[in-house]
N, C-alpha and C positions, 0 to 999 in steps of 0.2 A: 733153782731160784733162777728167773728171768733173765737175758742178758739187755742192761739199758743199752739205749742209743743216743749219746751227746747230739743235741741240737748241730753242729758242725760235720757229721757223719750221716744223719739222714739223706732220705731218700727222697728228691724236689714233692711225692706229697705227701710225706709225712712234715715236712717243713713249710710246708701249705697250712697244713691243720694247728702245726704249731703257732706259724706267722700272726695266724687268726688268732688264737686266744691269747697269745702275747700281746696285740695292739689291741683288743677288749682290756685284759687287766691291768696292761698299762707296765707291761714288766720286759725287761731282756728277755727274747727268746733262747738263751741257754739256763735261764735259769726256771726251766718249765719247770713241772711237779713230773715225778718219778714212773704216773702213770702215764703219762703220754709218752715218756720214754722206753718204757715198756712196750707199748701198742706202736710205735713206732715202725716194729720189723714186720707190720700185718698192717698195710696202708688202709685197706678194705676197712676192718674193722673200728681201725683209727678214724675216719673220716666220717664212718655212722654215727658212732658213738657223740664223736664231736656233733655234728647235729642233734645228736637226740637232745645232752646238755644245753647247749643252745636254746635249743628250741622249750627247754622245761623250766631256764631261767630266763628266758626272755622275760620282760614284763608283761605284766597282768594282773587279775584281782588277785592274785596272793604276794604277798609285799615280801622283797628277799630275804629277811630275817627269815620268816615262816618257809622259805622253799627249803633252805639250808635246814630249818630246823625237824622237818619232813623227811629230807634226804638222810640226816641222823639218827632220826628216828628209826629208818631201817636198816641204816650200816648197823648199829646196835643189835636190831634181830637178825641180822643175818649174819652177823659176828665178823663183822668185815674191819681189822684194826687200821689200814689203811686210810679206808673211806670215815670212820670214827675219827682218826687225830685231821685230817684234810678239813672236811667237811666240820667241826668241832673247832677248827681254827677260823674257820670261812665265817661257821654262826658269831665267835666274838668279834670276827671284823666288822660283823655286820650289826652289830648292839646287844649279843645276849652277854649279860652279865653272871654273874656268881650266883646271881636268888635267882636269877629265871634258870643255870643249867642245873639249880638243884631242885626247883619243882617240875623241870622239865622232862628229869630224870625217874622224879618218882612217878609221872604220868606214865613214862614209857616202861618202867620195871612192875607196874599195875596193869599197863595194859597187859605185856606179856604174861603176868602169870593168869589174869582174866581169859585169856587164850589159852592158855593151857588147860584150863580149870575145863572151861567150854567142851575145849576138845578132850579131855579125859574123863568126862562126865556124858559124854554124847548128847549136849543138850541141845534140843530142836530148839530152830527158829520160831521165836513169835511169827504168827501171822501179820501184826501191825509191823512187824519189821520189812515184812514181804514186799519188794517192789511191786508197783502195778501198772 
């Protein structure tokens, strides 16, 4: 299990990342998620990941809940318990109801099965679906 570094023990680069996240989330830096505590020992990776997350979740054409649901779907497909828990919580905070979660899960599970069937049967892509 990776060692988690508490905020008070982080190096200045890691603290700068956490300070930015904490400011945007309006939380105490000491309450930062464990993923950031695990990455604190690897400041270059931590900085890169923080920038990628900031860019991905910046305002754009997709609303914040949709972005969380996409992240949650990928987390389910990749079987990442940590990300399922954290982004499931964030999706609920951004408006996902129990009914939405049930429908979302039906879509995710159908997509997983459809993907597995297409791979297992080696289905060729239809010409109509090819990018031009």
